[in-house]
C-alpha positions, 0 to 999 in steps of 0.5 A: 333417060335424060331426067334424073330422079332428083330432078323428077322429084323436084318437079313432082314437088313443084306440081304438088304446090297446085294440087297438094298430096295429103300424106296424113300421118304416114311414118315416112318422110315425104321427100323420101317417098317422092325420091322412091317414086321418082327413082322407080319411074326413071328406072321404068323409063330407062327400061323402055329406051329401046321402045319406039316413041309411040310405044313409050308414050302409050306405055307411059299413058297406060301407067298414068291412067292406071295410077289415076284410076287407082287414086280415084278408087282409093279416094272414093273408098276413103270418103265412104269409109268415113261417111263423107260425100263424094264430089258432084262430078264423081257422084255423076260419073259413078251414077253413069257407070252404075247405069252402064253409060259410057263417060263423055 
């Protein structure tokens, strides 16, 4: 893989400037968590070196989609646990899902 974990961690941190992560009171340093995730992703990408470009892209998209879904679920659970409303967009999406409508 052409990118090293340190470079990926730095890019992650840069992206977080636009969309910060709330690490709350986790008992772990943020930089160490970033490095842990970056290392794991670089190892995963290296394991796909023999994949075709299309298969690699599909795998990375599937992993990304799973993580975004997991983040959405955890976010909604956290809001509900604290009795806070979800945003209008999320509420509209959840309402459509309850009715069995496909998202646009």
